[in-house]
C-alpha positions in Angstrom: -5.5 -17.2 6.2 -4.6 -13.9 4.4 -3.6 -14.6 1.2 -2.4 -12.4 -0.9 -0.8 -13.0 -5.0 2.1 -11.4 -6.7 3.6 -11.1 -9.6 7.2 -11.6 -9.8 9.8 -11.9 -12.2 11.5 -15.2 -12.4 13.5 -17.0 -15.1 14.8 -19.9 -13.9 14.9 -22.4 -10.6 17.5 -20.6 -9.0 15.3 -17.7 -9.5 12.5 -19.8 -7.5 15.0 -20.8 -4.8 16.1 -17.0 -4.1 12.5 -15.8 -3.5 11.9 -19.1 -1.5 14.7 -18.5 0.7 14.2 -14.6 1.2 10.6 -14.7 2.1 10.9 -17.6 4.5 12.9 -15.1 6.4 9.3 -13.5 7.4 8.2 -14.7 10.8 4.2 -14.6 10.3 4.7 -16.3 7.0 2.2 -19.6 7.1 2.3 -20.7 3.1 4.1 -19.9 0.1 3.2 -21.4 -3.0 5.9 -20.1 -6.0 4.9 -20.9 -9.5 7.8 -20.2 -12.2 5.8 -20.6 -15.3 3.4 -17.9 -14.7 5.7 -16.0 -12.4 3.1 -15.8 -9.4 3.9 -16.1 -5.6 1.1 -16.9 -3.2 1.7 -15.5 0.1 -0.2 -16.8 3.0 -0.6 -15.7 6.9 -0.7 -11.7 8.4 2.1 -10.8 6.4 2.3 -6.9 5.7 2.6 -6.9 1.6 4.9 -4.0 2.1 7.2 -6.2 3.7 6.9 -9.1 0.8 8.1 -6.3 -1.8 10.9 -4.8 0.5 12.1 -8.6 1.1 12.5 -9.3 -2.5 13.9 -5.9 -3.5 17.0 -7.1 -1.1 17.5 -10.1 -3.8 17.1 -7.4 -6.6 13.4 -8.9 -7.3 10.6 -6.5 -7.9 6.9 -7.2 -7.1 3.2 -6.5 -8.0 0.2 -7.1 -6.0 -2.6 -8.7 -8.1 -4.9 -9.4 -5.6 -5.6 -9.7 -1.8 -8.4 -11.7 -0.2 -11.5 -12.6 -1.1 -13.8 -11.2 -3.8 -14.7 -7.7 -2.5 -12.6 -7.6 0.9 -9.6 -5.2 -0.5 -9.4 -1.8 -1.0 -6.2 0.7 -1.2 -5.4 4.3 -0.8 -2.8 6.6 -2.6 -1.5 9.0 -0.3 -0.5 12.3 -2.1 0.9 15.3 -1.5 -0.6 18.7 -3.1 2.3 20.7 -1.8 3.6 22.6 -5.1 7.3 21.5 -4.5 6.3 17.9 -4.7 4.3 18.4 -8.1 7.0 16.1 -10.4 6.5 13.2 -7.4 3.3 13.6 -5.9 2.7 10.1 -4.0 4.0 10.2 -0.6 2.3 7.3 0.5 0.3 4.1 1.0 -2.4 1.5 2.2 -3.3 -1.4 1.6 -6.5 -2.6 3.1 -8.1 -6.2 3.6 -11.1 -7.6 5.4 -10.0 -10.9 7.3 -13.6 -11.2 8.9 -16.7 -9.5 9.0 -15.8 -7.1 12.0 -12.1 -6.5 11.0 -9.5 -5.8 8.6 -5.7 -5.0 8.0 -4.0 -2.4 7.3 -0.3 -2.0 5.8 0.4 1.2 5.9 3.3 2.9 4.3 4.9 6.6 3.9 7.8 7.5 1.9 9.2 10.2 1.3 8.0 12.8 3.5 9.8 16.2 3.8 10.4 16.4 7.8 10.4 13.3 10.5 8.4 13.3 13.3 4.7 12.3 14.4 2.1 11.8 11.6 -1.6 11.6 12.2 -3.6 9.5 10.0 -7.5 9.9 9.7 -10.1 8.3 7.8 -12.4 11.1 6.6 -16.2 11.0 6.3 -15.7 12.5 2.6 -13.5 11.6 -0.5 -14.0 15.1 -2.0 -10.5 16.3 -2.7 -11.3 19.8 -4.7 -9.4 21.6 -1.7 -6.9 18.5 -0.3 -7.4 17.5 2.7 -9.4 20.7 3.8 -12.3 19.6 2.2 -12.7 15.9 3.1 -14.8 16.2 5.8 -14.8 15.2 9.5 -13.0 12.3 11.1 -14.5 8.7 10.4 -12.1 7.2 12.4 -8.5 7.5 13.5 -5.7 5.3 13.1 -2.6 4.6 15.2 -0.2 7.4 15.0 3.2 6.8 13.3 6.7 8.0 14.0 8.6 8.7 10.9 12.2 8.8 11.7 13.9 6.3 9.0 15.8 8.1 6.5 14.7 7.6 2.7 16.2 8.1 -0.9 14.2 11.4 -0.7 13.1 12.9 3.1 11.8 10.2 5.8 9.9 7.0 5.7 7.5 5.0 8.2 5.5 1.7 8.3 3.3 0.3 9.9 1.0 -2.9 10.0 -2.2 -3.0 12.5 -5.7 -4.4 12.8 -8.8 -2.0 13.0 -12.6 -2.9 13.6 -14.0 -1.9 10.3 -15.5 -3.0 7.2 -14.1 -1.9 3.8 -17.7 -1.7 2.2 -18.1 1.5 4.8 -15.0 2.7 3.8 -14.3 3.0 0.2 -15.4 6.4 -1.3 -13.9 7.6 1.7 -10.5 9.4 2.3 -7.1 9.0 4.3 -5.6 12.1 5.6 -2.3 12.1 7.2 -1.3 15.2 9.1 2.1 16.4 10.3 0.7 19.2 12.6 -0.1 18.9 16.3 -3.2 16.4 16.3 -6.0 14.3 13.9 -7.6 17.7 13.6 -4.9 19.5 12.4 -5.2 19.3 8.7 -3.3 21.7 6.5 -1.8 22.4 2.8 1.0 19.9 4.0 -1.3 16.7 4.7 -1.0 13.8 2.6 -4.3 12.5 1.2 -6.2 10.1 -0.9 -9.4 8.3 -2.1 -10.1 4.9 -0.7 -11.1 2.9 -4.1 -11.7 -1.0 -4.4 -8.8 -3.5 -5.3 -8.7 -6.7 -6.5 -9.0 -9.8 -4.6 -6.8 -13.2 -5.1 -6.9 -14.3 -8.6 -9.6 -11.5 -9.4 -6.6 -10.0 -11.4 -4.6 -12.2 -14.5 -4.2 -9.6 -16.7 -0.8 -8.5 -18.1 -1.7 -5.5 -20.0 -3.7 -2.7 -19.1 -6.5 -2.0 -21.8 -6.6 1.9 -20.7 -2.7 2.6 -21.4 -1.7 -0.3 -23.3 1.3 -0.9 -21.1 2.4 -3.8 -19.3 2.4 -4.4 -15.3 5.8 -3.7 -15.2 5.9 -0.7 -17.5 2.7 0.7 -15.0 5.3 -0.3 -12.1 8.2 1.4 -13.4 5.4 4.7 -13.8 4.2 4.6 -10.0 7.9 4.3 -9.0 9.0 7.2 -10.8 6.2 9.3 -9.0 7.4 8.1 -5.7 5.5 4.7 -5.0 8.0 2.3 -4.3 6.4 -0.7 -2.2 
């Protein structure tokens, strides 16, 4: 069973009850543990992390993912736009990846804030070279399912899916993900979103409250990334 640990601000038993009632509405939920003292929520089952965060936001709570899966079984890719007009808020999407077996992984894919609605073409590329944005990422390593983005967002449009693919996390670290808005997977341009796949913490591997690099708390860092366009 897939487990994910979240940091969720809770002050009392009423907060715990609100969080519990909100998350129990998710059909795929198999396990739910809530620790008020540590402000930790553990969710088990094939549940998209973006779905958990969105569900908590509906009751006025935010969440920071502290770990997913077992050690060395998770990865993340932040998708950015290299368009000049997006320089202030370049982050337009996120992929969270977690292995559930030696030959299967789940991908929670979210795009938020793209300027036009329509079909987008995501693929994993052989290289993580972003010197020329998406154009320098090399050939296609694996085609992901296309995504239809039609839902209105605070800025532009958004879309999300949760899929299973026959890949290994260890084969993907350092490669890139490209999301094109053209006519197919090979249509890569300056408007394509792109990001590099990096390792992510497993369950219980990340208990830090303050970042040693910036001196900021996890919630200050969370506000920073939301200011740059990442909402889930």
